[in-house]
MARTORMAR-377306 format. One line per field, with one value per residue (C-alpha): residue number from 1; x, y, z; residue in three letters. Coordinates in Angstrom, 2 decimals, decimal comma. Example, Ala and Ser with C-alpha at 12.3 -4.5 7.8 and 13.67 -1.06 7.14 Angstrom:
BEGIN
resi [1_2]
xx [12,30_13,67]
yy [-4,50_-1,06]
zz [7,80_7,14]
resn [ALA_SER]
***
This chain:
BEGIN
resi [1_2_3_4_5_6_7_8_9_10_11_12_13_14_15_16_17_18_19_20_21_22_23_24_25_26_27_28_29_30_31_32_33_34_35_36_37_38_39_40_41_42_43_44_45_46_47_48_49_50_51_52_53_54_55_56_57_58_59_60_61_62_63_64_65_66_67_68_69_70_71_72_73_74_75_76_77_78_79_80_81_82_83_84_85_86_87_88_89_90_91_92_93_94_95_96_97_98_99_100_101_102_103_104_105_106_107_108_109_110_111_112_113_114_115_116_117_118_119_120_121_122_123_124_125_126_127_128_129_130_131_132_133_134_135_136_137_138_139_140_141_142_143_144_145_146_147_148_149_150_151_152_153_154_155_156_157_158_159_160_161_162_163_164_165_166_167_168_169_170_171_172_173_174_175_176_177_178_179_180_181_182_183_184_185_186_187_188_189_190_191_192_193_194_195_196_197_198_199_200_201_202_203_204_205_206_207_208_209_210_211_212_213_214_215_216_217_218_219_220_221_222_223_224_225_226_227_228_229_230_231_232_233_234_235_236_237_238_239_240_241_242_243_244_245_246_247_248_249_250_251_252_253_254_255_256_257_258_259_260_261_262_263_264_265_266_267_268_269_270_271_272_273_274_275_276_277_278_279_280_281_282_283_284_285_286_287_288_289_290_291_292_293_294_295_296_297_298_299_300_301_302_303_304_305_306_307_308_309_310_311_312_313_314_315_316_317_318_319_320_321_322_323_324_325_326_327_328_329_330_331_332_333_334_335_336_337_338_339_340_341_342_343_344_345_346_347_348_349_350_351_352_353_354_355_356_357_358_359_360_361_362_363_364_365_366_367_368_369_370_371_372_373_374_375_376_377_378_379_380_381_382_383_384_385_386_387_388_389_390_391_392_393_394_395_396_397_398_399_400_401_402_403_404_405_406_407_408_409_410_411_412_413_414_415_416_417_418_419_420_421_422_423_424_425_426_427_428_429_430_431_432_433_434_435_436_437_438_439_440_441_442_443_444_445_446_447_448_449_450_451_452_453_454_455_456_457_458_459_460_461_462_463_464_465_466_467_468_469_470_471_472_473_474_475_476_477_478_479_480_481_482_483_484_485_486_487_488_489_490_491_492_493_494_495_496_497_498_499_500_501_502_503_504_505_506_507_508_509_510_511_512_513_514_515_516_517_518_519_520_521_522_523_524_525_526_527_528_529_530_531_532_533_534_535_536_537_538_539_540_541_542_543_544_545_546_547_548_549_550_551_552_553_554_555]
xx [15,23_13,20_10,54_11,43_8,40_9,06_7,85_5,21_4,31_4,73_2,77_-0,13_-0,82_-0,97_-2,97_-5,62_-5,42_-6,49_-9,03_-10,89_-10,67_-11,98_-14,66_-16,56_-15,89_-17,69_-20,17_-21,40_-20,95_-23,86_-26,31_-25,32_-24,68_-20,70_-20,52_-17,66_-17,68_-18,02_-15,24_-12,88_-13,50_-13,28_-10,02_-8,88_-9,48_-7,88_-4,64_-4,56_-5,00_-2,10_0,04_-0,50_-0,30_3,46_4,66_4,36_6,91_9,26_12,57_13,18_15,24_15,64_17,48_15,62_12,58_14,19_15,09_11,65_10,12_12,50_11,47_8,08_7,60_10,17_8,71_5,19_6,03_7,95_5,07_3,30_5,45_5,35_1,84_2,10_0,57_-3,11_-2,43_-4,34_-3,81_-0,54_-0,78_-2,66_-4,38_-7,58_-6,78_-6,86_-10,31_-11,29_-10,28_-11,70_-15,30_-15,12_-14,33_-17,23_-19,62_-18,95_-18,87_-22,38_-24,03_-21,83_-21,71_-20,06_-20,89_-23,22_-25,64_-24,64_-25,97_-23,45_-20,80_-22,16_-20,78_-17,55_-16,95_-14,81_-14,20_-17,91_-15,70_-12,89_-10,75_-12,14_-9,67_-8,04_-10,98_-12,51_-9,50_-9,85_-13,59_-13,19_-10,68_-12,22_-15,36_-12,98_-11,40_-14,33_-13,47_-13,86_-11,66_-10,59_-9,10_-8,22_-6,51_-2,98_-2,44_-3,81_-1,21_2,04_1,25_0,91_4,12_5,80_4,86_6,01_9,50_9,42_8,56_11,34_14,11_12,80_12,85_16,49_17,74_16,59_18,94_22,12_25,32_25,87_24,53_27,46_25,67_21,81_20,69_23,06_22,39_18,97_18,72_20,87_18,13_15,35_17,66_18,17_15,17_14,95_17,19_14,53_12,00_9,39_8,84_8,77_7,23_6,80_4,09_1,25_2,76_2,81_1,39_-1,74_-1,15_-2,96_-4,68_-1,38_0,30_-1,91_-1,19_2,24_2,28_0,19_2,32_5,55_4,19_3,18_6,94_8,00_4,69_6,53_10,16_9,18_7,88_10,67_13,38_10,83_7,29_4,82_0,91_1,18_2,78_0,37_-2,07_-0,52_-0,03_-3,36_-4,74_-2,21_-3,53_-6,65_-5,90_-3,41_-6,45_-8,66_-6,09_-5,24_-4,90_-2,06_0,45_-0,68_0,25_4,08_3,72_1,22_4,29_7,15_4,93_4,54_7,58_9,20_6,88_7,86_11,53_10,38_9,16_11,46_14,15_12,34_12,10_15,75_16,84_17,91_15,97_17,04_13,80_11,92_8,27_6,12_4,52_1,15_1,84_3,38_0,33_-2,01_0,44_0,38_-3,62_-3,92_-2,15_-4,13_-7,51_-8,79_-7,16_-8,48_-12,12_-12,48_-10,87_-13,80_-16,44_-15,18_-15,21_-18,41_-19,90_-17,41_-16,61_-15,70_-12,81_-10,43_-10,75_-8,07_-5,55_-5,90_-5,96_-3,43_-2,36_0,40_3,78_7,09_9,23_11,98_15,52_18,90_17,02_14,73_16,82_20,88_22,60_24,78_21,35_20,37_24,02_24,19_21,10_22,13_25,15_23,97_20,98_23,92_25,78_22,27_21,88_23,32_22,54_19,91_19,09_18,68_15,87_13,01_15,03_15,89_12,44_10,60_12,51_11,87_7,79_7,25_9,98_7,44_4,17_5,58_6,06_2,39_0,94_2,85_1,54_-2,01_-1,53_-0,39_-3,28_-6,02_-4,27_-2,93_-1,35_1,83_2,03_0,86_0,91_4,00_5,81_4,17_6,17_8,77_7,30_7,36_11,03_12,80_12,52_14,21_16,28_17,43_17,90_20,10_22,41_22,33_23,09_26,10_27,34_27,24_29,22_31,67_31,67_32,15_35,21_36,82_36,47_36,85_40,02_38,07_36,25_32,42_31,09_34,22_32,85_29,55_30,11_31,90_29,06_26,53_29,11_29,26_25,63_24,62_27,00_24,87_22,09_23,13_24,33_20,71_18,07_20,39_18,91_15,69_15,88_16,66_14,40_11,06_7,50_4,57_1,70_-1,22_-4,34_-6,54_-6,77_-8,94_-9,79_-10,93_-13,14_-14,22_-15,82_-17,47_-18,79_-20,77_-21,69_-23,24_-25,45_-26,08_-26,41_-26,98_-23,67_-24,81_-24,53_-21,25_-18,49_-14,02_-11,86_-8,57_-5,34_-4,89_-7,57_-7,24_-8,54_-11,67_-12,28_-11,97_-14,62_-17,24_-16,74_-15,79_-17,23_-20,28_-20,95_-21,13_-21,61_-18,62_-20,17_-22,62_-22,82_-20,33_-17,63_-17,87_-16,17_-12,47_-13,12_-14,93_-11,64_-9,17_-8,28_-7,59_-11,02_-12,80_-10,98_-12,24_-15,45_-15,94_-14,59_-16,84_-20,66_-23,89_-21,55_-22,54_-23,86_-21,17_-17,66_-15,42_-11,83_-8,79_-7,22_-9,03_-5,93_-4,53_-7,57_-7,45_-8,17_-11,11_-12,74_-12,21_-13,54_-17,18_-17,49_-19,26_-17,36_-20,17_-18,29_-14,10_-11,98_-8,73_-7,72_-10,05_-13,81_-17,09_-17,76_-20,88_-21,08_-22,39_-25,09_-26,57_-25,54_-26,70_-28,70_-27,25_-26,59]
yy [22,42_22,41_20,00_17,89_16,04_12,64_14,56_15,55_12,37_10,42_12,73_13,29_9,60_9,79_12,95_10,18_7,73_10,52_11,96_8,52_7,52_11,28_11,54_8,38_8,64_12,46_11,02_8,26_10,50_12,97_10,11_9,34_6,27_5,30_5,46_4,16_5,61_8,70_8,82_7,70_10,75_12,59_11,40_11,13_15,14_15,64_14,13_15,96_19,48_18,12_17,14_20,41_22,37_20,50_19,89_23,80_24,53_21,37_21,51_18,52_15,54_12,44_10,34_11,13_10,38_6,95_5,86_6,28_4,67_1,91_1,62_1,94_-0,23_-2,85_-2,88_-3,01_-5,91_-7,71_-7,52_-9,21_-11,82_-12,54_-12,94_-15,45_-17,08_-15,94_-12,84_-12,87_-11,80_-13,61_-12,23_-14,54_-14,02_-12,69_-8,89_-10,20_-11,31_-8,77_-6,35_-8,55_-8,48_-4,95_-5,07_-7,71_-5,32_-1,84_-3,86_-5,54_-2,41_0,51_2,18_2,67_0,62_3,05_1,03_-0,54_-3,40_-4,43_-5,02_-8,22_-9,13_-6,40_-5,99_-3,20_-2,79_-0,76_2,38_1,73_4,38_2,55_4,16_1,06_-1,02_1,71_1,91_-2,12_-2,24_1,03_-0,64_-4,22_-2,10_-0,26_-3,40_-5,48_-7,67_-7,70_-5,86_-9,34_-9,55_-5,96_-5,71_-7,53_-5,13_-1,96_-2,70_-3,58_0,04_2,26_0,45_0,79_4,57_4,95_3,55_6,17_8,62_7,87_8,21_11,54_12,97_10,94_12,64_15,98_15,45_14,59_16,99_17,04_16,13_13,89_11,58_12,67_9,82_6,73_7,37_8,26_4,53_3,45_4,64_2,66_-0,70_-0,42_-1,05_-4,48_-4,97_-4,43_-6,51_-7,59_-3,83_-2,22_-5,43_-7,88_-5,37_-6,86_-9,64_-11,62_-9,38_-8,14_-4,98_-3,54_-0,33_0,62_0,20_1,79_4,71_4,59_5,98_9,02_9,60_9,67_11,92_14,08_13,92_14,70_17,68_19,42_18,59_20,48_23,61_23,73_24,04_27,01_27,97_27,64_27,03_24,72_22,13_22,78_22,01_18,40_18,08_18,87_16,64_13,79_14,19_13,52_9,94_9,03_9,71_7,45_4,91_4,70_7,59_6,50_8,44_11,33_12,83_12,56_14,45_17,29_17,45_18,42_20,44_22,93_22,43_23,17_26,68_27,77_27,31_29,12_32,15_32,18_32,86_34,78_37,25_37,18_37,19_33,57_32,13_30,99_31,88_33,85_35,06_36,78_35,25_35,43_33,67_30,70_30,90_30,88_27,63_26,25_26,77_24,91_22,06_21,28_22,18_20,05_16,96_18,09_18,21_15,26_13,61_15,54_14,37_10,21_10,83_12,26_9,80_6,38_7,44_4,02_4,16_5,63_3,10_1,52_4,06_1,74_-1,15_-4,75_-7,21_-8,55_-7,12_-7,98_-5,84_-4,35_-6,57_-7,65_-11,06_-9,32_-6,23_-6,54_-4,94_-2,56_-0,95_0,25_1,49_3,46_4,99_5,86_7,27_8,65_10,79_12,21_13,30_14,93_16,78_19,69_19,48_21,82_19,34_16,74_18,29_16,64_13,30_13,86_15,80_12,91_10,11_12,48_13,09_9,19_8,42_11,11_9,28_6,04_7,58_8,72_5,85_3,98_5,57_5,27_1,50_1,02_3,52_1,28_-2,21_-3,66_-6,74_-4,72_-1,72_-2,16_1,06_2,25_-0,42_0,21_3,29_1,55_0,86_4,36_5,25_3,03_5,23_8,54_5,82_4,46_7,83_8,63_6,05_6,82_10,36_10,45_7,66_10,27_12,77_10,20_9,17_12,94_13,60_10,59_11,36_15,03_14,56_12,82_14,03_14,14_11,50_9,22_9,54_9,02_5,82_4,59_5,58_3,95_0,34_0,99_1,06_-1,77_-3,73_-2,29_-3,96_-7,52_-7,50_-6,39_-8,41_-12,23_-12,80_-11,36_-13,71_-17,05_-16,47_-18,56_-17,00_-16,35_-18,88_-18,15_-18,50_-18,01_-19,24_-19,17_-23,05_-22,51_-19,31_-20,97_-23,96_-21,14_-19,71_-22,96_-23,02_-20,14_-21,21_-24,49_-25,29_-23,13_-22,05_-22,79_-26,30_-26,11_-27,18_-26,66_-29,14_-26,54_-26,92_-23,45_-22,45_-18,56_-20,59_-21,03_-18,06_-15,72_-18,42_-18,41_-14,49_-12,69_-15,06_-16,62_-13,17_-14,98_-13,00_-12,53_-12,34_-15,56_-18,66_-21,07_-17,77_-17,94_-21,56_-21,39_-25,36_-24,08_-23,20_-25,57_-27,87_-31,09_-30,64_-30,49_-33,74_-35,71_-33,83_-35,58_-38,82_-38,97_-39,10_-36,13_-33,39_-30,83_-32,34_-30,62_-28,96_-27,49_-29,32_-27,03_-29,97_-33,17_-35,36_-34,21_-35,63_-38,59_-41,80_-42,25_-39,19_-39,36_-43,19_-41,48_-38,40_-37,53_-35,06_-32,90_-30,50_-29,76_-27,35_-27,90_-29,65_-28,12_-29,89_-29,68_-32,45_-34,15_-36,74_-39,65_-41,57_-39,22_-35,85_-33,20_-30,10_-26,64_-24,05]
zz [-9,09_-11,16_-11,95_-14,93_-17,25_-15,36_-12,54_-14,32_-15,26_-11,92_-9,98_-12,81_-12,54_-8,43_-9,08_-10,94_-8,05_-5,59_-7,60_-8,34_-3,96_-3,65_-6,28_-5,56_-1,59_-2,10_-4,68_-1,88_1,25_-0,13_-0,81_-4,83_-6,00_-7,19_-10,95_-12,33_-15,96_-14,20_-11,41_-14,62_-16,44_-13,43_-12,42_-15,51_-16,10_-12,83_-13,89_-17,11_-15,65_-13,13_-15,93_-18,25_-15,27_-14,13_-17,64_-17,97_-15,67_-16,31_-18,70_-20,48_-19,14_-21,01_-18,37_-15,92_-18,14_-18,79_-15,61_-14,35_-16,87_-16,32_-12,64_-12,66_-15,90_-14,19_-10,70_-12,42_-14,07_-11,65_-8,65_-11,42_-11,78_-8,24_-8,41_-11,63_-13,21_-12,08_-10,93_-7,51_-4,42_-3,16_1,08_3,63_6,87_8,17_6,83_2,89_3,55_5,47_2,88_0,16_1,92_1,59_-1,74_-2,76_-1,14_-2,75_-6,02_-5,22_-3,93_-5,11_-2,12_1,16_3,98_6,31_8,31_11,88_11,53_8,26_11,23_12,06_8,00_7,82_11,37_11,75_7,99_8,06_9,65_7,80_5,40_1,99_-0,27_-1,28_-1,90_-3,82_-6,02_-6,74_-7,20_-9,62_-11,65_-11,80_-13,78_-15,80_-16,68_-17,47_-14,09_-10,56_-7,79_-6,43_-10,18_-10,63_-6,46_-7,46_-10,53_-8,15_-5,52_-8,10_-10,01_-6,77_-5,77_-8,42_-8,77_-5,31_-6,40_-8,95_-6,86_-4,56_-7,20_-8,12_-4,08_-3,67_-6,89_-5,46_-2,89_-4,14_-3,96_-7,90_-11,41_-11,79_-8,68_-9,21_-11,22_-10,63_-6,49_-7,13_-8,50_-5,29_-2,92_-4,68_-4,56_-1,17_-0,53_-1,47_1,62_3,87_1,80_4,33_4,79_1,41_-0,92_1,67_3,44_0,65_-0,85_1,83_5,06_3,41_4,56_1,16_2,98_3,85_0,94_-1,09_1,21_1,48_-2,24_-1,39_1,76_-0,38_-2,92_-0,37_0,68_-2,95_-3,23_0,37_-0,99_-4,12_-1,92_0,27_-2,46_-4,22_-2,47_-4,39_-4,64_-6,65_-4,69_-2,05_-3,58_-4,62_-0,97_-0,46_-3,03_-2,45_1,67_1,17_-1,09_1,92_4,97_2,67_2,05_5,93_7,54_9,93_7,33_7,28_10,82_10,01_6,73_8,03_11,19_8,52_6,18_9,07_10,72_7,20_6,46_9,89_9,26_5,63_7,95_10,14_7,23_5,56_8,05_8,53_4,53_5,02_2,57_-0,58_-1,94_0,61_0,43_2,15_5,47_4,21_0,65_3,41_5,47_3,13_1,19_4,88_5,23_1,58_2,34_5,69_5,49_2,78_4,88_7,97_6,18_4,84_8,31_9,81_7,20_7,97_11,30_11,41_9,16_10,88_14,28_14,87_12,59_15,45_17,37_15,09_16,92_20,40_18,58_18,52_15,73_14,07_12,63_12,08_14,49_12,76_14,06_12,26_11,77_9,52_7,93_7,73_10,04_7,98_6,88_10,59_10,74_7,64_7,87_11,29_9,83_6,86_9,15_11,45_8,29_6,45_9,66_8,56_5,36_4,02_0,76_3,50_5,69_4,35_5,09_8,80_9,01_8,52_10,62_13,35_12,77_12,49_15,92_17,40_16,35_16,71_20,20_20,51_18,97_21,66_24,77_23,44_22,66_26,19_27,88_25,48_26,85_23,44_23,61_21,69_19,75_16,72_14,73_16,79_14,99_11,34_11,35_9,55_7,09_5,71_7,35_5,13_2,43_3,84_5,30_1,86_0,03_3,30_2,68_-0,88_0,02_1,61_-0,84_-3,40_-1,10_-0,49_-4,44_-5,17_-2,93_-4,45_-7,59_-7,67_-10,14_-12,78_-15,36_-15,24_-18,09_-16,75_-13,05_-13,75_-15,68_-13,28_-10,56_-12,84_-12,48_-8,79_-8,35_-10,98_-8,46_-5,24_-7,03_-7,94_-4,23_-2,83_-5,88_-4,37_-1,38_-2,94_-6,18_-4,05_-1,65_-2,43_-3,95_-1,24_-1,28_-2,30_-0,49_-3,08_-6,02_-9,68_-9,22_-5,92_-7,07_-9,80_-8,03_-5,11_-7,99_-9,05_-5,35_-5,65_-8,21_-7,62_-3,66_-0,60_0,56_4,16_3,20_2,27_4,14_3,50_2,71_2,46_3,13_4,36_7,14_5,37_2,02_3,94_5,60_2,42_0,73_3,91_4,59_1,03_-1,33_-0,20_2,30_5,04_8,78_11,14_14,07_13,97_12,91_11,78_11,79_14,93_15,88_14,88_14,08_11,03_9,02_11,04_7,91_10,22_12,27_8,45_7,63_10,76_9,79_6,72_7,97_10,65_9,14_9,83_8,66_5,98_2,59_0,09_0,62_-1,37_-1,59_-3,32_-4,01_-4,21_-4,87_-1,69_0,50_2,05_0,21_3,18_2,42_-1,88_-1,67_0,37_-1,89_-5,27_-7,20_-8,56_-10,18_-10,88_-11,44_-12,26_-8,82_-6,97_-6,76_-5,47_-3,38_-2,06_1,24_0,10_2,75_5,64_6,56_8,34_8,44_6,72_8,80]
resn [UNK_UNK_UNK_UNK_UNK_UNK_UNK_UNK_UNK_UNK_UNK_UNK_UNK_UNK_UNK_UNK_UNK_UNK_UNK_UNK_UNK_UNK_UNK_UNK_UNK_UNK_UNK_UNK_UNK_UNK_UNK_UNK_UNK_UNK_UNK_UNK_UNK_UNK_UNK_UNK_UNK_UNK_UNK_UNK_UNK_UNK_UNK_UNK_UNK_UNK_UNK_UNK_UNK_UNK_UNK_UNK_UNK_UNK_UNK_UNK_UNK_UNK_UNK_UNK_UNK_UNK_UNK_UNK_UNK_UNK_UNK_UNK_UNK_UNK_UNK_UNK_UNK_UNK_UNK_UNK_UNK_UNK_UNK_UNK_UNK_UNK_UNK_UNK_UNK_UNK_UNK_UNK_UNK_UNK_UNK_UNK_UNK_UNK_UNK_UNK_UNK_UNK_UNK_UNK_UNK_UNK_UNK_UNK_UNK_UNK_UNK_UNK_UNK_UNK_UNK_UNK_UNK_UNK_UNK_UNK_UNK_UNK_UNK_UNK_UNK_UNK_UNK_UNK_UNK_UNK_UNK_UNK_UNK_UNK_UNK_UNK_UNK_UNK_UNK_UNK_UNK_UNK_UNK_UNK_UNK_UNK_UNK_UNK_UNK_UNK_UNK_UNK_UNK_UNK_UNK_UNK_UNK_UNK_UNK_UNK_UNK_UNK_UNK_UNK_UNK_UNK_UNK_UNK_UNK_UNK_UNK_UNK_UNK_UNK_UNK_UNK_UNK_UNK_UNK_UNK_UNK_UNK_UNK_UNK_UNK_UNK_UNK_UNK_UNK_UNK_UNK_UNK_UNK_UNK_UNK_UNK_UNK_UNK_UNK_UNK_UNK_UNK_UNK_UNK_UNK_UNK_UNK_UNK_UNK_UNK_UNK_UNK_UNK_UNK_UNK_UNK_UNK_UNK_UNK_UNK_UNK_UNK_UNK_UNK_UNK_UNK_UNK_UNK_UNK_UNK_UNK_UNK_UNK_UNK_UNK_UNK_UNK_UNK_UNK_UNK_UNK_UNK_UNK_UNK_UNK_UNK_UNK_UNK_UNK_UNK_UNK_UNK_UNK_UNK_UNK_UNK_UNK_UNK_UNK_UNK_UNK_UNK_UNK_UNK_UNK_UNK_UNK_UNK_UNK_UNK_UNK_UNK_UNK_UNK_UNK_UNK_UNK_UNK_UNK_UNK_UNK_UNK_UNK_UNK_UNK_UNK_UNK_UNK_UNK_UNK_UNK_UNK_UNK_UNK_UNK_UNK_UNK_UNK_UNK_UNK_UNK_UNK_UNK_UNK_UNK_UNK_UNK_UNK_UNK_UNK_UNK_UNK_UNK_UNK_UNK_UNK_UNK_UNK_UNK_UNK_UNK_UNK_UNK_UNK_UNK_UNK_UNK_UNK_UNK_UNK_UNK_UNK_UNK_UNK_UNK_UNK_UNK_UNK_UNK_UNK_UNK_UNK_UNK_UNK_UNK_UNK_UNK_UNK_UNK_UNK_UNK_UNK_UNK_UNK_UNK_UNK_UNK_UNK_UNK_UNK_UNK_UNK_UNK_UNK_UNK_UNK_UNK_UNK_UNK_UNK_UNK_UNK_UNK_UNK_UNK_UNK_UNK_UNK_UNK_UNK_UNK_UNK_UNK_UNK_UNK_UNK_UNK_UNK_UNK_UNK_UNK_UNK_UNK_UNK_UNK_UNK_UNK_UNK_UNK_UNK_UNK_UNK_UNK_UNK_UNK_UNK_UNK_UNK_UNK_UNK_UNK_UNK_UNK_UNK_UNK_UNK_UNK_UNK_UNK_UNK_UNK_UNK_UNK_UNK_UNK_UNK_UNK_UNK_UNK_UNK_UNK_UNK_UNK_UNK_UNK_UNK_UNK_UNK_UNK_UNK_UNK_UNK_UNK_UNK_UNK_UNK_UNK_UNK_UNK_UNK_UNK_UNK_UNK_UNK_UNK_UNK_UNK_UNK_UNK_UNK_UNK_UNK_UNK_UNK_UNK_UNK_UNK_UNK_UNK_UNK_UNK_UNK_UNK_UNK_UNK_UNK_UNK_UNK_UNK_UNK_UNK_UNK_UNK_UNK_UNK_UNK_UNK_UNK_UNK_UNK_UNK_UNK_UNK_UNK_UNK_UNK_UNK_UNK_UNK_UNK_UNK_UNK_UNK_UNK_UNK_UNK_UNK_UNK_UNK_UNK_UNK_UNK_UNK_UNK_UNK_UNK_UNK_UNK_UNK_UNK_UNK_UNK_UNK_UNK_UNK_UNK_UNK_UNK_UNK_UNK_UNK_UNK_UNK_UNK_UNK_UNK_UNK_UNK_UNK_UNK_UNK_UNK_UNK_UNK_UNK_UNK_UNK_UNK_UNK_UNK_UNK_UNK_UNK_UNK_UNK]
***
């Protein structure tokens, strides 16, 4: 299938993000400061070149273009709506704070951390792949705001583009023109079933870098799908560009996609020798395409490993992750996906779906063994493979449904069959969206009034003199590390009581504590505290308060 104009537009947008990350990272690697204006021009030029190249070979398909526009814009708007009214990140947990701390560092210095001593402040983020953080910082500069306020829009845009790419991959996997668009949309809608993995990964769990990398991983999958259908140098180049973006954002996703590309290239080479390939090409050309696809990713991995060797320790680390059980994902999604994969096994057009799932399973097995050998309590990264596996699973279900639909409507005229298919897809959308619509919105730990109070403190009070009267400990953790830039490895951050809300209340009932505090909700404080403090600054429900009477030393 020839590319369509919608693919040219979506892929060019992803190219912009990948180029921005790569240019910024390479500028820092050679000792130059990161200049947002220069990065913007370079990324826009790369996207324009990519769009021109793709558009020249693309065919016009207005229906596909309209659907991609609705999927991308609709997803983007919905995700921003979830973060209303402040449009700040809605997740929670220490990961969110650690990511925000790195974003703040980049904005302050416009370079990445290289000094090992910064580990006292940034911890493992010193060696973390910084793609998502660079995007947030750059977007903040481009939009005349900051990375914190731009982060949610960046995440929403990458998730929206990912949804558009899933539709574009799915329509290439469908059996007929009548089912191509409606069941391509069905694949996107089915992603609402594993909601905790498709959306909750960043709206609730704050896997920010992973989510950005997922967009690049799906774009890599699109590129190898195009290359598998009709091998071309351009598809291999795009695979490499997206692979570099994926590695610099969260490198774990690159392994399965590289394995799939290598397997597909081997199959193509064997088919060419036996004259079975639909579009045969010389073995030398296949080898060259494979090298073009792999070498840039390997080079950026070597560069990062040389400069940040500690980053590879994350492979054996543990952490919190939601296990994919039937309590989290509907049982029928697993059942239909298993049947869909069995159905896809002999289907040439679904080869990429099966291979990607196999590659993810293989990497999960390898990561499980690595975690066990490292003594991790749980195979953290192995379970994470399910976050990407939901996409080929959804496409497998949709493709199987499309084949069954074609068989059931074989005697019905094309337009009537397509119209009926859209009705069925709309019913699927209503069914899977209903639980999401009634689910409570995530309660954010960040808020604009608390941030304003913190900014007032930075101008008037030493942060060492400020305590935290917050209802959520992660709000206090965010203020201490990401806003005030206090060290993680020393001082109050090493004492969990610093961020424990109940312990903070006790400190402010008893005498001798720190002289100032930030309260995220002044009216919610106990009367014993409110009657013994002076409000020195107020911002909505948040406030900066000062202790009456004797206070202890700042620290």
